[in-house]
N, C-alpha and C positions, 0 to 999 in steps of 0.2 A: 322255648331252648333255644339259644343260641348254635346256629347250626342246621337248625330243621326247618323245613319250606313253610310257608306261612300257606294255606289256604284260603282263597280265598271265594267268597260264592259268584256263581255266573249271575251277568244283569238279567234281568229277569224283565220283560216288558207284558204290560195287559195285552189281553185277545184287541182291545177296542183301538188302543194304538196300534197293533198287529196290521189290523184290517186298514185302518188309515193310509199306513206307509202303502200298504198292496194297491189300493185304490189309488193312490197316488202314482205309483207306477204305470198302472195301467192306462191313467189318463193324459201322461205325457206323451207328446208328439214325436219328442227325442228318440232317434235310434241311433246307437255310436256307429259310424263309418256311412252316413246316408245323409245329404244333403236336405234340408227342408225346401218343399216345392208345395205351392198351390194352396191348400186351406194350412199346412203346418203354418204358412207365414202369415196369415191372417188375411185382413183386406189390404192388397196391392195395388197400385199402379206402374206401367210398365209404359218407357217410352223406346225409344229407337236401342239406347246404347245403357239403361238402367234401371232398375226397380225400384220404385220408391214406397214404403209402407205408411198407409192413410192413417192420418189421427181422428181421432172422436171429435175431437174441435174443427169442423169446416175452417175456424179461422188460420188456426197452426200451421205452421209451417209443414210440410209433410219429409220425411226422413228418410236419405238413401243408405239402401239395404249394403252390409259390407261387400266388397270383393269377393271375400269367399264364401259368401251364402247366396250371394244374385247368381239368380239362375243363368239370366242373360250374360253376363259376365263368366261364366263358369263355362259355359257352352262353347262361347266362342274362344275361349281361351283351350281348351281340350281340343278343336280342330287343327291346330297346331302342334299340339303335341303327342298325336296319332304317328305311327310309323305308316311311312308312306310305303306300297308295293313296289317290287323290283320291274322295273319295266321291261314290256314282253315283247320280244324282238319280231315273232311272228305277227303282233298286231302292228309293226311300224307301219309308216307310209311310205314310198321310196326317197322322198327328201329325210325323214327321220332317220331312214338306214343309212343314207350320205354321211350324216349329221354324226350318225353314232359312230362312222368308221375313221372320221376326220381328225388328225391331232389338233391341227389346228384350230377347230372349233372347240375341242376339250380345253385348248391353252385358253382361248379368249374365255369360257364359261367358267375358269377357275375365278374363285373369289378375289375382291379386288381389295386392295393393302397398300398400305403409305411405305412411298420410297425415302429412307433417313435421308441419302443423300441430297438427291436432286428436288426432292419436294412435291414428288408428282404420285399420284395413285394410278397402278397397274394390278392388271391380273399375278397372281402369285408365281403362274408360271413362268414370268418374266424376271421374277425377283430371287435373288439369293437371300436363305434365312438361316441366322446364325444363333445359336442357344447358349446359355453359359452351365458349364460345366464345370465342377471342382477338380482342380489339381491333385493327381495324388499322391502327392509328396507336400504339398504348401497348401493345400485347400482353397488358396482363391480361385475365384471364379473367372475362367477362361472362356472367350465366344468361338464358337467351333461351329464346322456346317454338319449340326448332328441329323439334320433332315435328310443330307445327302446319303446317310448309312443307313438309314431304318425307315420302315413304313410305318411308325406310330405318328400320331397326330397331337396329342397332349404331351408339348415337349416345353413349356414354360411360353415366359412371353420371349418374343424373337425380335431380331435385331435384323432388318431386311434394308437390301438397298438393292440396285437395278445390274442386275446381271449381267455386267462388261467387266473384264479385265482391270481396265482402265479406270474403273469408279473402286472396285478394291482395292487399287494403289495411291489413289487418291484421298480413301477413308483414313488410310495408314499415315498420311504425311501432317506432322505437326499435330497429331492426337485429333483427329477432326471427326473421329468417329466417337469419343468422350462428348463431343459437342451435343451430337445424333442420341444421343442415350435420352427417353423419354419417361416419364411418370409411372408409367406402369410397371416398369423394371425397377423404380428407384423403392415401389411398394411392395414387391414378390422380395427382392433381396437386399434392402435397405441401404442406406445411403454407405454405412461402412464397407459396404460391399461392393458396391460400385465402383468407390475410388482406388477397389484392389483390383477390379476387373483389368485381363490383360487382353492385348491383341495383339497376336502372331505376329513378327517382323514380314514374316514370309506367306502372310495371309494369301496374295492373290495367286501365289503361284500355287498352295497349299489348298485352294480350292478346285484349284484346274486339277489337281493330280488328284481328288476324290472325283470330281465329275468325271475324269478320265476311266477310273476304274471300275464306275458304275454303268457307265454305258460299255465298256468290253464287259462284265461280268453279263448285261441283261445280253446281249449281241450273243454270248457261247451260247444260249439257248436257241437264236435262228441258223447258228454255224454248226451246230451239233448231227442236225440229221440232214441227207439229202433231199431235197422238197420243199423244205421253208423258204428259202429263197431261190431265186429264178436268176441262174446265170447268164448273163446278154455279153456282146463281144464290148458295147460301150453305152454312154449314157443318148448317143445320139439318138432323133427320132424316130432314123428308119430300122435302128436296131431295136427298139422297143416297144415298137408299132401294133405287134404281132401278139405282145404278152395282155393278159387280161389283167383288168383292177390293180392296175401300177400305180403305190401310191409315193414312193421315191425310189433313188437309185443309190446305191453304194461303188462308191468306185474305189478303188486299194489303192492305185495311182496317186501322188502328188497332185494338185492343181493349180500350185504356184507356176507362176513365170518368171519372166525376165523385170518385167514392168512390176511385179511386187516387190524387188531387189531395189528398182533404181525410186520406187514410193519408199520404203524405208530410209533410201539415204536423203532423200526430200524433208523427212519428218526431222533427220536428224539435223538440217541445216535450218529447218524452222525454229528448233527447240532454241538452238543455239543464238541465231536472232533475237528469240524471244527474251533470252538470258541478258545480252546485253544490252536491248532497248528496255528491260527495267534497270539495270544498274545505272546507265545514263539517266533515269528519271530519276532516280534516290541520287546520285552525286551532284546533276545542276537545277533542282529543284526550283531553286533559290531564285534563277535567272530564270527557267520556264514558267513559271506562277507569276501571273500578273498581278497578285495579290501579293507581293512576298517583296516585292521592290521597296528601294529605300524612300521614296518621294512619296510612296503611298501611305495615306493615313487612315482608309476604311479598314475594315475587317471582311472577310470572304463570309459572302450567303450560307447560308444552312446547307443548300441544296448543293455546295459545291463540293466537288470530293477531291479535285487534284488537278495539275497541269493535264492536256489532252496532249497524248502520246501515240504513235503510230503502232498501230497492231494490226493482225491478218483478222478478217473478219472470222468471227466461228464458224459461218455456214463454209468459207471456202476451205479454213484449216481441218473442219470435222465436217465433211458432207455426208451425205446418206449413206449406210451402207448398203450395198449390193453383193447378193448372196447369187450363187451357182442355181442356176434350174434347166431345165429342158421341156420341151415342148410332145405331150403323148395324147393321141388322138385331141388335139386344140385346145388342149389345158396345161396350165405348168404345174410342173412336180418338180421337188427338190432334189438338188444332185448334194452328196458327202463325199467326202474325200477320209477315207479311212485313217490315212498318212499322216494328213493335215490334223483331224480331230484327236486321234488318239496317240501320235507319234513313231514315226519310223520302228521301235522295237517290240510298242506294243500291238500295232497292228501287225505286225511279222508274227507275232507270237498267235495271233488271232486267228490269220487266215491259214499259216501255214499247218498248223493242225486241227484244221476243216476237211470239209468235204469238195472245199473249192478252192484249195490249194491252187490247182493251175489254170484260175479264170482271172479276168481282169474286173468285171463288174458283176454285179449282181442285184435285184430288184426286190425291193419287199411288196407285198402287197398290200392291198387295202382289207384292214381287218381288225376285228375290235381288239386281239390280243395283242397286235402290234402298235398300238396307240401309245403304249408309256415309253418302249424305246424310240419310238420318233421321236417324244416329247422330248425326252433326254440327247437326243440327236440337236435337235432344233435348239437347246438350252445352250449345247455346248459350242456350239457354232456360232450362237452369239456370243457367248464369253469371251472367244478368242478372238472375234470379228475384229479388223483395221479398218479405218476408211483409207480407200485405195484408189484406181484408177480403174 
């Protein structure tokens, strides 16, 4: 009748077929979740890297096992997938303890990555990382220094360049950053979104401001209580010789001198000369180029890039950077000026509200918990550093 359930008889299996199924289950060597090994694989042969299944015919070619079933491959892979134990400081050797508390060792041990600006590889501690984030209104992706505001590691494909203010300024000229985007970012965001990518016009100063805020936030913990820093009269050797485990010195005043002002004036003169040199080259290229004269009938060779024009050598215009240091018990230690790094206002705000308001300099002692803030001080100092006398 319509609307009634139709009763179907249950499937009936004979006792013989049921016993055959049970025997098959018992004889099967496969157990879910277990990798077949030993006799379960049958006759096999192992070499240094792989396992082969032997064939009945001696002339037949041996078949390699799948990497998912090969016990040699599985054991080798599992070695690198196991979580390493945390290091035990009590078992360290004296040299390992020095490395454990050395910020420069931690910076050099950071992962090696590629700089998109100067095409070199450096530890990530010396690079600035930018990540794409959508604008709250337009939803267009903006490159921002997200890694400087969070401790999370997985932030998407990063855009890394050397941590220098002048490099950040160079990347913003003539959209040089756009030519440095790489294939991984295209796979992640797509070509349509990459064409909408935005680079802030004030990116060099914006990165500097974020770095200063992070350094000031980290230093507030050190300045919060008396005893975390050691007050000294000055960074001179005779004033810090009696302090144990000196890692670096923070001086409250500025370390700039009259020579720095003269260097800034020399840089402005050099920039003006370079500008007029380039203008002269473009205006009189026909007369300076030996291959562009009217009586010349040949073409310039492929290696020829243009007429030779006088310019300052890069090593002369951009000498090696020099940072302030002092000597403590025969070794160099870094000296950081809070006024130069954070700016006068932020430095005064940090110092005046602390237990060290009346001091001139303080010492940060060598300890593992001080390594992050020392790396941030080093990064900020390198970011604003300028070649000088």
